[in-house]
MIDREN-412060 format. One line per field, with one value per residue (C-alpha): x, y negated, z negated. Coordinates in nm, 2 decimals, always signed. Example, Ala and Ser with C-alpha at 12.3 -4.5 7.8 and 13.67 -1.06 7.14 Angstrom:
# residues 2
u	c(+1.23 | +1.37)
v	c(+0.45 | +0.11)
w	c(-0.78 | -0.71)
This chain:
# residues 655
u	c(+1.91 | +1.56 | +1.48 | +1.78 | +1.64 | +1.81 | +1.62 | +1.57 | +1.81 | +1.62 | +1.75 | +1.54 | +1.60 | +1.38 | +1.43 | +1.64 | +1.75 | +1.84 | +2.07 | +2.28 | +1.99 | +1.78 | +2.09 | +2.19 | +1.84 | +1.86 | +2.20 | +2.09 | +1.78 | +2.01 | +2.21 | +1.90 | +1.92 | +2.28 | +2.40 | +2.74 | +2.79 | +3.09 | +3.20 | +3.34 | +3.70 | +3.65 | +3.59 | +3.32 | +3.05 | +2.93 | +2.69 | +2.46 | +2.72 | +2.97 | +2.70 | +2.62 | +2.99 | +3.04 | +2.74 | +2.87 | +3.20 | +3.00 | +2.79 | +3.08 | +3.01 | +2.63 | +2.44 | +2.43 | +2.12 | +1.82 | +1.49 | +1.22 | +0.99 | +0.66 | +0.40 | +0.36 | +0.14 | +0.04 | -0.13 | -0.34 | -0.49 | -0.72 | -0.68 | -1.00 | -1.22 | -1.48 | -1.61 | -1.94 | -2.10 | -1.96 | -1.62 | -1.60 | -1.71 | -1.43 | -1.18 | -1.32 | -1.29 | -0.93 | -0.81 | -0.96 | -0.80 | -0.46 | -0.40 | -0.59 | -0.44 | -0.27 | -0.41 | -0.49 | -0.70 | -0.79 | -0.95 | -1.09 | -1.03 | -1.21 | -0.99 | -1.09 | -1.12 | -1.39 | -1.17 | -1.07 | -0.76 | -0.70 | -0.46 | -0.39 | -0.19 | -0.10 | +0.10 | +0.38 | +0.35 | +0.04 | -0.10 | +0.09 | +0.43 | +0.37 | +0.55 | +0.56 | +0.91 | +1.05 | +1.38 | +1.56 | +1.46 | +1.64 | +1.53 | +1.56 | +1.27 | +1.30 | +1.46 | +1.13 | +1.01 | +1.31 | +1.16 | +0.94 | +0.79 | +1.03 | +0.92 | +0.78 | +0.56 | +0.43 | +0.36 | +0.17 | -0.05 | -0.13 | -0.21 | -0.46 | -0.63 | -0.65 | -0.81 | -1.06 | -1.16 | -1.07 | -0.85 | -0.54 | -0.21 | -0.07 | -0.38 | -0.30 | -0.08 | +0.09 | +0.32 | +0.48 | +0.47 | +0.63 | +0.73 | +0.76 | +0.87 | +0.66 | +0.35 | +0.48 | +0.51 | +0.15 | +0.02 | +0.21 | +0.09 | -0.27 | -0.27 | -0.17 | -0.43 | -0.72 | -0.60 | -0.78 | -1.09 | -1.22 | -1.08 | -1.21 | -1.00 | -1.00 | -1.26 | -1.50 | -1.42 | -1.41 | -1.10 | -1.18 | -0.97 | -0.66 | -0.81 | -0.92 | -0.57 | -0.41 | -0.65 | -0.58 | -0.20 | -0.23 | -0.45 | -0.22 | +0.09 | +0.09 | +0.05 | +0.35 | +0.62 | +0.84 | +1.22 | +1.44 | +1.80 | +1.91 | +2.23 | +2.20 | +2.00 | +1.89 | +1.95 | +1.83 | +1.97 | +1.76 | +1.82 | +1.61 | +1.60 | +1.86 | +2.12 | +2.48 | +2.48 | +2.86 | +2.85 | +2.58 | +2.79 | +3.09 | +2.87 | +2.72 | +3.07 | +3.19 | +2.89 | +2.91 | +3.28 | +3.21 | +2.92 | +2.99 | +3.37 | +3.37 | +3.10 | +3.09 | +2.87 | +2.79 | +2.61 | +2.50 | +2.32 | +1.98 | +1.85 | +1.55 | +1.31 | +1.42 | +1.09 | +0.92 | +1.14 | +1.42 | +1.73 | +1.85 | +2.15 | +2.08 | +2.32 | +2.33 | +2.52 | +2.61 | +2.42 | +2.72 | +3.05 | +3.39 | +3.43 | +3.10 | +2.88 | +2.53 | +2.33 | +2.00 | +1.90 | +1.64 | +1.52 | +1.85 | +2.05 | +1.85 | +1.90 | +2.28 | +2.28 | +2.08 | +2.33 | +2.63 | +2.47 | +2.39 | +2.75 | +2.90 | +2.65 | +2.72 | +3.09 | +3.02 | +2.81 | +2.47 | +2.19 | +2.09 | +2.03 | +1.95 | +1.60 | +1.32 | +0.95 | +0.85 | +1.06 | +0.85 | +0.52 | +0.53 | +0.30 | +0.46 | +0.59 | +0.54 | +0.81 | +0.92 | +0.73 | +0.40 | +0.47 | +0.57 | +0.25 | +0.02 | +0.21 | +0.18 | -0.19 | -0.26 | -0.02 | +0.05 | +0.41 | +0.48 | +0.53 | +0.36 | +0.03 | -0.19 | +0.00 | -0.02 | -0.39 | -0.44 | -0.24 | -0.46 | -0.78 | -0.69 | -0.89 | -0.60 | -0.40 | -0.68 | -0.62 | -0.25 | -0.30 | -0.56 | -0.33 | -0.05 | -0.27 | -0.38 | -0.02 | +0.07 | -0.23 | -0.16 | +0.21 | +0.12 | -0.14 | +0.10 | -0.15 | +0.00 | +0.14 | -0.03 | +0.21 | +0.01 | +0.29 | +0.53 | +0.82 | +0.66 | +0.58 | +0.94 | +1.06 | +0.80 | +0.88 | +1.25 | +1.16 | +0.94 | +1.23 | +1.46 | +1.21 | +1.16 | +1.53 | +1.51 | +1.22 | +1.40 | +1.70 | +1.49 | +1.17 | +1.04 | +1.09 | +0.76 | +0.88 | +0.96 | +0.62 | +0.45 | +0.66 | +0.58 | +0.21 | +0.23 | +0.42 | +0.20 | -0.10 | +0.07 | +0.13 | -0.21 | -0.41 | -0.19 | -0.23 | -0.61 | -0.63 | -0.39 | -0.59 | -0.92 | -0.77 | -0.65 | -0.98 | -1.19 | -0.97 | -1.00 | -1.38 | -1.44 | -1.18 | -1.33 | -1.29 | -1.20 | -1.28 | -1.34 | -1.71 | -1.81 | -2.16 | -2.35 | -2.36 | -1.98 | -1.95 | -2.20 | -2.01 | -1.68 | -1.84 | -1.98 | -1.64 | -1.47 | -1.72 | -1.67 | -1.29 | -1.30 | -1.54 | -1.31 | -1.00 | -1.16 | -1.24 | -0.86 | -0.78 | -0.84 | -0.80 | -0.65 | -0.54 | -0.90 | -1.03 | -0.76 | -0.84 | -1.22 | -1.17 | -0.94 | -1.15 | -1.48 | -1.35 | -1.29 | -1.61 | -1.82 | -1.68 | -1.76 | -2.11 | -2.18 | -2.06 | -2.26 | -2.58 | -2.50 | -2.42 | -2.75 | -2.93 | -2.72 | -2.82 | -3.18 | -3.13 | -3.13 | -2.94 | -3.03 | -3.13 | -3.34 | -3.22 | -3.43 | -3.26 | -2.92 | -3.01 | -3.14 | -2.81 | -2.59 | -2.82 | -2.56 | -2.33 | -2.61 | -2.65 | -2.28 | -2.25 | -2.54 | -2.38 | -2.04 | -2.20 | -2.37 | -2.03 | -1.86 | -2.14 | -2.11 | -1.73 | -1.74 | -2.00 | -1.77 | -1.47 | -1.67 | -1.76 | -1.39 | -1.26 | -1.50 | -1.37 | -1.01 | -1.07 | -1.21 | -0.92 | -0.65 | -0.79 | -0.81 | -0.44 | -0.33 | -0.52 | -0.36 | -0.02 | -0.10 | -0.22 | +0.08 | +0.34 | +0.39 | +0.43 | +0.64 | +0.47 | +0.61 | +0.46 | +0.13 | +0.12 | +0.20 | -0.08 | -0.32 | -0.22 | -0.26 | -0.61 | -0.70 | -0.59 | -0.79 | -1.10 | -1.07 | -1.04 | -1.35 | -1.55 | -1.43 | -1.51 | -1.86 | -1.90 | -1.77 | -2.02 | -2.30 | -2.17 | -2.15 | -2.50 | -2.63 | -2.43 | -2.58 | -2.93 | -2.88 | -2.74 | -3.02 | -3.27 | -3.09 | -2.79 | -2.73 | -2.73 | -2.37 | -2.28 | -2.23 | -1.87 | -1.97 | -2.04 | -1.70 | -1.51 | -1.31 | -1.09 | -1.36 | -1.63 | -1.38 | -1.33 | -1.70 | -1.77 | -1.49 | -1.64 | -1.99 | -1.83 | -1.66 | -1.99 | -2.16 | -1.87 | -1.89 | -2.25 | -2.18 | -1.89 | -2.12 | -2.37 | -2.11 | -1.99 | -2.35 | -2.42 | -2.12 | -2.23 | -2.57 | -2.42 | -2.22 | -2.52 | -2.74 | -3.11 | -3.37 | -3.14 | -3.25 | -3.55 | -3.36 | -3.55)
v	c(+2.73 | +2.70 | +3.03 | +3.18 | +3.07 | +2.73 | +2.46 | +2.10 | +1.85 | +1.63 | +1.29 | +1.03 | +0.70 | +0.71 | +0.36 | +0.05 | -0.13 | -0.49 | -0.58 | -0.38 | -0.28 | -0.12 | +0.04 | +0.19 | +0.33 | +0.50 | +0.65 | +0.77 | +0.93 | +1.12 | +1.23 | +1.41 | +1.78 | +1.73 | +1.72 | +1.56 | +1.30 | +1.26 | +0.91 | +0.79 | +0.81 | +1.16 | +1.09 | +1.28 | +1.09 | +1.32 | +1.10 | +0.80 | +0.57 | +0.66 | +0.59 | +0.25 | +0.16 | +0.26 | +0.05 | -0.24 | -0.22 | -0.21 | -0.51 | -0.75 | -0.70 | -0.72 | -1.01 | -1.33 | -1.45 | -1.52 | -1.35 | -1.55 | -1.75 | -1.62 | -1.74 | -2.05 | -2.17 | -2.53 | -2.78 | -3.01 | -3.33 | -3.58 | -3.88 | -4.03 | -3.75 | -3.66 | -3.32 | -3.34 | -3.14 | -3.41 | -3.39 | -3.01 | -3.03 | -3.28 | -3.03 | -2.75 | -2.96 | -3.07 | -2.72 | -2.58 | -2.85 | -2.85 | -2.48 | -2.39 | -2.09 | -1.98 | -1.71 | -1.88 | -1.86 | -2.13 | -2.21 | -2.55 | -2.67 | -2.95 | -3.18 | -3.34 | -3.68 | -3.55 | -3.52 | -3.21 | -3.04 | -2.72 | -2.43 | -2.28 | -1.97 | -2.00 | -1.80 | -2.01 | -1.86 | -1.97 | -1.95 | -2.05 | -1.99 | -2.27 | -2.22 | -2.44 | -2.47 | -2.54 | -2.67 | -2.65 | -2.91 | -3.04 | -2.94 | -2.68 | -2.46 | -2.08 | -2.00 | -1.92 | -2.27 | -2.47 | -2.54 | -2.80 | -2.85 | -3.01 | -3.36 | -3.24 | -2.97 | -3.21 | -3.48 | -3.23 | -3.11 | -3.47 | -3.59 | -3.31 | -3.38 | -3.75 | -3.69 | -3.44 | -3.63 | -3.99 | -3.99 | -4.19 | -4.00 | -4.19 | -4.07 | -3.70 | -3.51 | -3.19 | -2.99 | -2.66 | -2.48 | -2.15 | -1.94 | -1.57 | -1.30 | -1.04 | -0.86 | -0.83 | -1.21 | -1.25 | -1.01 | -1.18 | -1.53 | -1.42 | -1.24 | -1.56 | -1.75 | -1.53 | -1.49 | -1.82 | -1.78 | -1.63 | -1.77 | -1.78 | -1.70 | -1.85 | -1.60 | -1.67 | -1.36 | -1.38 | -1.26 | -1.19 | -0.89 | -0.68 | -0.46 | -0.77 | -0.91 | -0.59 | -0.56 | -0.92 | -0.87 | -0.58 | -0.78 | -1.08 | -0.86 | -0.86 | -1.24 | -1.32 | -1.27 | -1.18 | -1.13 | -0.92 | -0.84 | -0.48 | -0.37 | +0.01 | +0.27 | +0.61 | +0.88 | +1.24 | +1.54 | +1.86 | +2.23 | +2.53 | +2.72 | +3.00 | +2.80 | +2.82 | +2.53 | +2.48 | +2.48 | +2.22 | +2.01 | +2.03 | +1.94 | +1.64 | +1.53 | +1.55 | +1.37 | +1.08 | +1.03 | +1.04 | +0.79 | +0.57 | +0.57 | +0.19 | +0.20 | +0.29 | +0.59 | +0.86 | +1.19 | +1.51 | +1.84 | +1.92 | +2.27 | +2.22 | +2.24 | +2.59 | +2.74 | +2.49 | +2.60 | +2.35 | +2.20 | +1.84 | +1.62 | +1.28 | +0.99 | +0.63 | +0.41 | +0.04 | -0.14 | -0.37 | -0.22 | -0.33 | -0.52 | -0.70 | -0.51 | -0.42 | -0.10 | -0.16 | +0.20 | +0.24 | +0.52 | +0.55 | +0.54 | +0.83 | +1.03 | +0.98 | +1.07 | +1.39 | +1.49 | +1.42 | +1.60 | +1.91 | +1.92 | +1.91 | +2.17 | +2.41 | +2.37 | +2.50 | +2.79 | +2.64 | +2.70 | +2.34 | +2.17 | +1.81 | +1.78 | +1.53 | +1.56 | +1.47 | +1.76 | +2.00 | +1.81 | +1.79 | +1.54 | +1.28 | +1.42 | +1.28 | +1.13 | +1.19 | +0.88 | +1.03 | +1.35 | +1.15 | +0.93 | +1.24 | +1.43 | +1.13 | +1.10 | +1.48 | +1.58 | +1.30 | +1.32 | +1.41 | +1.09 | +0.88 | +1.06 | +0.75 | +0.52 | +0.78 | +0.83 | +0.45 | +0.43 | +0.70 | +0.54 | +0.19 | +0.10 | -0.10 | +0.23 | +0.44 | +0.37 | +0.43 | +0.77 | +0.87 | +0.78 | +0.98 | +1.28 | +1.24 | +1.22 | +1.53 | +1.72 | +1.63 | +1.73 | +2.06 | +2.13 | +2.00 | +1.94 | +1.91 | +1.56 | +1.45 | +1.30 | +1.00 | +0.76 | +0.81 | +0.83 | +1.10 | +1.30 | +1.28 | +1.42 | +1.70 | +1.79 | +1.82 | +2.04 | +2.26 | +2.31 | +2.41 | +2.66 | +2.81 | +2.89 | +3.04 | +3.26 | +3.37 | +3.47 | +3.62 | +3.75 | +3.88 | +3.56 | +3.48 | +3.14 | +3.05 | +3.15 | +2.96 | +2.65 | +2.65 | +2.68 | +2.40 | +2.17 | +2.25 | +2.15 | +1.84 | +1.73 | +1.83 | +1.68 | +1.37 | +1.32 | +1.35 | +1.11 | +0.86 | +0.86 | +0.81 | +0.53 | +0.35 | +0.39 | +0.28 | -0.03 | -0.11 | -0.07 | -0.26 | -0.53 | -0.87 | -1.13 | -0.87 | -0.98 | -0.62 | -0.56 | -0.23 | -0.12 | +0.08 | +0.37 | +0.38 | +0.36 | +0.65 | +0.86 | +0.80 | +0.87 | +1.20 | +1.31 | +1.21 | +1.40 | +1.71 | +1.68 | +1.63 | +1.92 | +2.16 | +2.04 | +2.07 | +2.44 | +2.50 | +2.36 | +2.47 | +2.36 | +2.02 | +1.96 | +2.00 | +1.76 | +1.50 | +1.52 | +1.50 | +1.18 | +1.02 | +1.09 | +1.00 | +0.65 | +0.59 | +0.76 | +0.56 | +0.23 | +0.31 | +0.44 | +0.11 | -0.10 | +0.12 | +0.04 | -0.33 | -0.32 | -0.16 | -0.44 | -0.70 | -0.54 | -0.56 | -0.94 | -0.94 | -1.25 | -1.23 | -0.95 | -0.92 | -0.76 | -0.45 | -0.42 | -0.45 | -0.17 | +0.04 | +0.00 | +0.09 | +0.39 | +0.66 | +0.40 | +0.31 | +0.68 | +0.71 | +0.39 | +0.50 | +0.84 | +0.68 | +0.44 | +0.73 | +0.91 | +0.60 | +0.56 | +0.92 | +0.89 | +0.57 | +0.72 | +1.02 | +0.79 | +0.58 | +0.89 | +1.00 | +0.66 | +0.67 | +1.02 | +0.91 | +0.60 | +0.81 | +1.06 | +0.79 | +0.60 | +0.93 | +1.01 | +0.66 | +0.66 | +1.00 | +0.84 | +0.55 | +0.79 | +1.02 | +0.75 | +0.39 | +0.21 | -0.10 | -0.43 | -0.40 | -0.05 | -0.16 | -0.44 | -0.18 | +0.05 | -0.24 | -0.34 | +0.01 | +0.03 | -0.30 | -0.15 | +0.17 | -0.02 | -0.27 | +0.02 | +0.19 | -0.14 | -0.20 | +0.15 | +0.11 | -0.22 | -0.06 | +0.23 | -0.02 | -0.21 | +0.11 | +0.20 | -0.14 | -0.12 | +0.22 | +0.08 | -0.23 | -0.03 | +0.23 | -0.06 | -0.28 | -0.13 | -0.44 | -0.69 | -0.77 | -0.64 | -0.93 | -1.00 | -1.00 | -0.63 | -0.54 | -0.44 | -0.14 | -0.03 | +0.22 | -0.05 | -0.29 | -0.02 | +0.04 | -0.34 | -0.36 | -0.07 | -0.24 | -0.57 | -0.41 | -0.27 | -0.61 | -0.79 | -0.57 | -0.67 | -1.04 | -1.03 | -0.88 | -1.16 | -1.42 | -1.25 | -1.22 | -1.58 | -1.69 | -1.47 | -1.63 | -1.98 | -1.87 | -1.72 | -2.02 | -2.03 | -1.81 | -1.51 | -1.19 | -1.30 | -1.34 | -1.38)
w	c(+1.45 | +1.31 | +1.48 | +1.30 | +0.96 | +0.92 | +0.73 | +0.84 | +0.68 | +0.44 | +0.33 | +0.14 | -0.01 | -0.32 | -0.45 | -0.48 | -0.80 | -0.87 | -1.15 | -1.39 | -1.62 | -1.34 | -1.18 | -1.52 | -1.57 | -1.22 | -1.30 | -1.64 | -1.48 | -1.24 | -1.55 | -1.70 | -1.77 | -1.88 | -1.52 | -1.51 | -1.24 | -1.01 | -0.90 | -0.57 | -0.72 | -0.85 | -1.22 | -1.42 | -1.62 | -1.89 | -2.09 | -2.07 | -2.22 | -1.95 | -1.68 | -1.84 | -1.85 | -1.49 | -1.37 | -1.58 | -1.38 | -1.05 | -1.15 | -1.09 | -0.72 | -0.75 | -0.58 | -0.77 | -0.57 | -0.79 | -0.74 | -0.56 | -0.78 | -0.65 | -0.90 | -1.12 | -1.40 | -1.35 | -1.59 | -1.37 | -1.51 | -1.35 | -1.58 | -1.72 | -1.57 | -1.84 | -1.94 | -1.75 | -1.47 | -1.23 | -1.39 | -1.36 | -1.00 | -0.93 | -1.08 | -0.88 | -0.56 | -0.66 | -0.73 | -0.41 | -0.20 | -0.37 | -0.35 | -0.02 | +0.14 | -0.18 | -0.41 | -0.74 | -1.06 | -1.30 | -1.64 | -1.74 | -2.09 | -2.27 | -2.48 | -2.81 | -2.65 | -2.41 | -2.10 | -1.91 | -1.79 | -1.59 | -1.62 | -1.28 | -1.19 | -0.83 | -0.58 | -0.44 | -0.09 | +0.11 | +0.46 | +0.77 | +0.61 | +0.35 | +0.03 | -0.28 | -0.41 | -0.76 | -0.89 | -1.22 | -1.48 | -1.78 | -2.13 | -2.39 | -2.29 | -2.22 | -1.89 | -1.71 | -1.81 | -1.69 | -1.35 | -1.19 | -0.84 | -0.60 | -0.47 | -0.14 | -0.30 | -0.57 | -0.32 | -0.10 | -0.39 | -0.50 | -0.15 | -0.10 | -0.43 | -0.36 | -0.02 | -0.16 | -0.48 | -0.43 | -0.74 | -0.69 | -0.68 | -0.98 | -1.18 | -1.11 | -1.35 | -1.23 | -1.46 | -1.37 | -1.70 | -1.60 | -1.30 | -1.24 | -0.99 | -0.81 | -0.92 | -1.28 | -1.29 | -1.16 | -1.42 | -1.70 | -1.62 | -1.55 | -1.88 | -2.06 | -1.86 | -1.96 | -2.32 | -2.41 | -2.20 | -1.87 | -1.54 | -1.19 | -0.89 | -0.54 | -0.42 | -0.70 | -0.90 | -1.28 | -1.46 | -1.82 | -1.94 | -1.89 | -1.62 | -1.42 | -1.44 | -1.33 | -1.03 | -0.93 | -0.96 | -0.71 | -0.48 | -0.48 | -0.41 | -0.03 | -0.01 | -0.24 | +0.02 | -0.27 | -0.22 | -0.45 | -0.43 | -0.38 | -0.55 | -0.55 | -0.37 | -0.49 | -0.23 | -0.23 | -0.03 | -0.03 | +0.01 | -0.03 | -0.35 | -0.35 | -0.17 | -0.31 | -0.56 | -0.55 | -0.17 | -0.18 | -0.42 | -0.18 | +0.12 | -0.06 | -0.17 | +0.19 | +0.32 | +0.07 | +0.14 | +0.52 | +0.52 | +0.22 | +0.19 | +0.13 | -0.13 | -0.50 | -0.58 | -0.83 | -0.77 | -0.93 | -0.83 | -0.99 | -0.99 | -1.22 | -0.92 | -0.80 | -0.90 | -0.67 | -0.38 | -0.36 | -0.52 | -0.49 | -0.49 | -0.64 | -0.55 | -0.67 | -0.42 | -0.41 | -0.13 | -0.06 | +0.04 | -0.08 | +0.25 | +0.19 | +0.44 | +0.32 | +0.39 | +0.58 | +0.67 | +0.95 | +1.16 | +1.36 | +1.04 | +0.89 | +1.21 | +1.18 | +0.81 | +0.88 | +1.15 | +0.93 | +0.63 | +0.85 | +0.98 | +0.63 | +0.50 | +0.79 | +0.72 | +0.37 | +0.50 | +0.43 | +0.69 | +0.74 | +1.08 | +1.17 | +1.32 | +1.32 | +1.24 | +1.59 | +1.73 | +1.52 | +1.57 | +1.19 | +1.00 | +0.78 | +0.45 | +0.11 | -0.12 | -0.48 | -0.58 | -0.46 | -0.66 | -0.97 | -0.94 | -0.93 | -1.20 | -1.45 | -1.37 | -1.40 | -1.68 | -1.93 | -2.06 | -2.42 | -2.62 | -2.35 | -2.33 | -2.43 | -2.19 | -1.90 | -1.96 | -1.95 | -1.63 | -1.47 | -1.59 | -1.47 | -1.16 | -1.03 | -0.99 | -0.86 | -0.49 | -0.52 | -0.70 | -0.44 | -0.15 | -0.31 | -0.34 | +0.02 | +0.15 | -0.05 | +0.08 | +0.44 | +0.41 | +0.26 | +0.52 | +0.79 | +1.07 | +1.41 | +1.48 | +1.79 | +2.05 | +2.16 | +2.26 | +2.55 | +2.32 | +2.11 | +2.43 | +2.55 | +2.22 | +2.23 | +2.59 | +2.50 | +2.20 | +2.42 | +2.66 | +2.37 | +2.23 | +2.57 | +2.58 | +2.23 | +2.34 | +2.65 | +2.45 | +2.16 | +2.32 | +1.98 | +1.79 | +1.62 | +1.51 | +1.87 | +1.99 | +1.70 | +1.77 | +2.14 | +2.07 | +1.81 | +2.04 | +2.34 | +2.14 | +2.01 | +2.37 | +2.50 | +2.21 | +2.19 | +2.57 | +2.55 | +2.26 | +2.42 | +2.74 | +2.56 | +2.35 | +2.66 | +2.85 | +2.55 | +2.51 | +2.88 | +2.87 | +2.55 | +2.58 | +2.51 | +2.78 | +3.05 | +3.40 | +3.51 | +3.58 | +3.41 | +3.43 | +3.17 | +3.42 | +3.44 | +3.06 | +3.02 | +3.27 | +3.10 | +2.76 | +2.88 | +3.03 | +2.70 | +2.49 | +2.70 | +2.68 | +2.30 | +2.26 | +2.46 | +2.28 | +1.93 | +2.01 | +2.04 | +1.70 | +1.34 | +0.98 | +0.90 | +1.27 | +1.38 | +1.12 | +1.21 | +1.58 | +1.50 | +1.30 | +1.55 | +1.85 | +1.68 | +1.62 | +1.99 | +2.11 | +1.85 | +1.97 | +2.33 | +2.24 | +2.06 | +2.36 | +2.60 | +2.41 | +2.42 | +2.79 | +2.86 | +2.67 | +2.86 | +3.20 | +3.09 | +3.04 | +2.66 | +2.54 | +2.17 | +1.94 | +1.64 | +1.32 | +1.40 | +1.74 | +1.57 | +1.33 | +1.62 | +1.80 | +1.50 | +1.44 | +1.38 | +1.22 | +0.98 | +0.88 | +0.84 | +0.64 | +0.41 | +0.36 | +0.29 | +0.04 | -0.14 | -0.15 | -0.30 | -0.55 | -0.67 | -0.69 | -0.89 | -1.13 | -1.19 | -1.25 | -1.49 | -1.69 | -1.67 | -1.79 | -2.09 | -2.19 | -2.14 | -2.35 | -2.63 | -2.61 | -2.59 | -2.90 | -3.09 | -3.01 | -3.11 | -3.44 | -3.51 | -3.45 | -3.68 | -3.95 | -3.94 | -4.01 | -4.10 | -3.78 | -3.74 | -3.62 | -3.26 | -3.22 | -3.36 | -3.10 | -2.83 | -2.94 | -2.94 | -2.59 | -2.47 | -2.63 | -2.45 | -2.12 | -2.16 | -2.29 | -2.00 | -1.75 | -1.90 | -1.87 | -1.52 | -1.41 | -1.54 | -1.35 | -1.03 | -1.06 | -1.09 | -0.79 | -0.58 | -0.67 | -0.56 | -0.24 | -0.16 | -0.23 | +0.00 | +0.29 | +0.27 | +0.30 | +0.55 | +0.72 | +0.93 | +0.64 | +0.53 | +0.19 | -0.06 | -0.14 | -0.51 | -0.48 | -0.34 | -0.65 | -0.54 | -0.24 | -0.14 | -0.13 | +0.05 | +0.32 | +0.34 | +0.39 | +0.65 | +0.84 | +0.84 | +0.94 | +1.24 | +1.37 | +1.33 | +1.49 | +1.80 | +1.84 | +1.78 | +2.03 | +2.29 | +2.22 | +2.29 | +2.61 | +2.74 | +2.66 | +2.86 | +3.14 | +3.13 | +3.16 | +3.47 | +3.63 | +3.57 | +3.48 | +3.64 | +3.68 | +3.51 | +3.30 | +2.97 | +2.65)
């Protein structure tokens, strides 16, 4: 079917929504461009009010489960502890002990009577599955402040402080002032914390402005173990531009009734992207069915959905066929979110220009935007997906058999020839990489009882280099670059271990820093080059942030001058200015940090970068790469020391 011009069936879940407000926003987004929406029972929703009313009716079946409370603001008091260097040290020790394993930040405040207390924002989830829990408390405070620690959590915190400081539990005051959900809750509470003075987090980093807060909220995100309810999902079906729109609407209608007959849904067809080569069906579907079953789509679910969609599309005369990326050796595609992220960063929206420029300039968003760009670039280049796993190779082999049949029946099919070449390379290149990966893992595995000599390692490394070189000559473009990067990682690891093995066989038990730097030779050059690249990038972004800040402020001042602005809008403009200014300041700090990191690595590649310099994702990755090289060397030291103990003294002339 692909050879006959059929397109692959494309189905994506773009997002989930929790609660009536977010579900309504999704439905009204689908309504844009005056596209009427059809419901599960055949009614037409023509305007935003109709969508809001429909979602309101759905919401009776939405989950009543509350969102997880992921972050709390705590007032901590050690009674009778005075504001002195010793008193502040006691508070530092108490906070570190109480919230060990939990991300946290705190500020110490001096009272008028000469005592201290602390305001701490702490993630409820900690290490080793620990989680502080809260319960509802009586009182007339706002809803977010109607909670307090449960007895077990409060007792745990007090016991840790008592052990660390010697302050009796009954002289420790702990009040849970507020709780929040997710990264937004973290950002809100950290913002309130730093509003009255700079805070320090659990890793020694100072939080002093909006940019610091947003960065911290993103860093804390993975450790929150946040849980949200899912009431609706936003599904997209795609077809190529030029497809019969009415046929696509009928196919979507049939597919939705086939797969979601027991769910409420609304859908509409969007043709505003025809110029970009495709049209879409957007559908909003309740996650829970009328019988109480919930949707949890996984890989098999999407495969079934693609098959059903293709069948209904073909019944309407559309050339759409169910196929998977592995069957075409296609690299992972990007999603609508990636496209939206990049569009907002590159082309600020009318009416939201200042906010969008602030979003793009914010260092906390930079990694997300860069990754979205990278996914889009990879998808457009579509390098060959290398079949490294056994499962991938089985799928590729089946595809090769299928395309051979096509080529036999259609000897002149250019597509069949191209696909056979692509799949054959996917199998060949993936097989080579898979074999290299397995061999390198075997040769470098710590604690392995297999005796491997430097000579054996050198022979294997030579054979691998030859295989990689021959394979690389067969490739071009993005596929060649992808293969080069993947194979280089394995060969570098083996080359490092080979150098260490040679030293071990010479009887070396410990190494000087100069010897370490000699071993990481190529790595040092690469790290220095990477550091200089990071430095140049951060300097460019600092200059860009400064220009964006100037433009954003000019636009906002123009807005203020053109009309009388209400107080709420003035506060919004002030907040946006603060974000842009904070982003500009943070970008300048990051540029200075990158410059210092490049200088340090150029002088001493084997000296670990200071954690205080690691202010961006790029510097974090650079430090992690340096740490990996140093850990390899240290691991070899440990293994050789153990070997020396087993061999006993006098064997091998160690120094």
